[in-house]
C-alpha positions in Angstrom: 0.4 -0.3 -0.4 1.4 2.9 -1.0 1.1 6.2 1.3 2.3 7.4 4.9 0.7 6.8 7.7 -0.8 9.7 9.4 -2.4 11.9 12.9 -5.2 14.1 12.0 -4.3 17.7 13.2 -6.4 17.9 16.1 -4.8 15.5 17.9 -4.0 17.5 20.8 -0.6 18.3 21.9 -0.3 14.7 23.4 -1.6 13.3 20.3 -1.7 10.6 23.5 -5.9 9.7 22.2 -6.1 9.5 18.5 -6.2 7.3 15.3 -3.3 7.1 12.4 -4.8 6.9 8.7 -2.9 6.1 5.4 -4.9 6.7 2.3 -4.2 5.2 -1.3 -5.9 4.9 -4.4 -8.7 2.2 -3.8 -9.0 2.0 0.4 -8.4 4.0 3.9 -6.5 2.4 6.7 -6.9 3.5 10.4 -4.9 2.1 13.2 -5.2 2.5 17.3 -1.6 4.6 17.0 -0.8 3.4 20.7 -0.8 0.2 19.3 0.3 0.4 15.4 1.3 -3.4 15.5 -2.2 -4.1 15.8 -5.7 -4.2 13.7 -6.0 -1.9 10.9 -9.6 -1.0 10.1 -9.8 -0.4 5.8 -12.1 0.4 3.9 -13.0 1.5 0.8 -11.8 4.7 -1.3 -16.0 6.2 -1.5 -17.2 4.9 2.1 -13.9 7.5 3.3 -14.7 10.0 1.1 -18.4 9.7 2.8 -17.2 9.3 5.5 -14.8 12.5 6.0 -17.7 14.8 4.5 -20.5 13.4 7.4 -17.5 14.9 9.7 -17.1 18.2 7.9 -20.9 18.9 8.3 -21.1 17.7 12.0 
């Protein structure tokens, strides 16, 4: 998968309660930043776009 993992700019100064995301052409992946070797949630690019658009409207 291409792309680097990144944290939201809204994670806060301590960055201790956040997730990391990685974007690719076909999907987006999300993981717990405190446990990067743990499980990864992967969703389609379409689902990720809809999810983030909804967050922006909230």
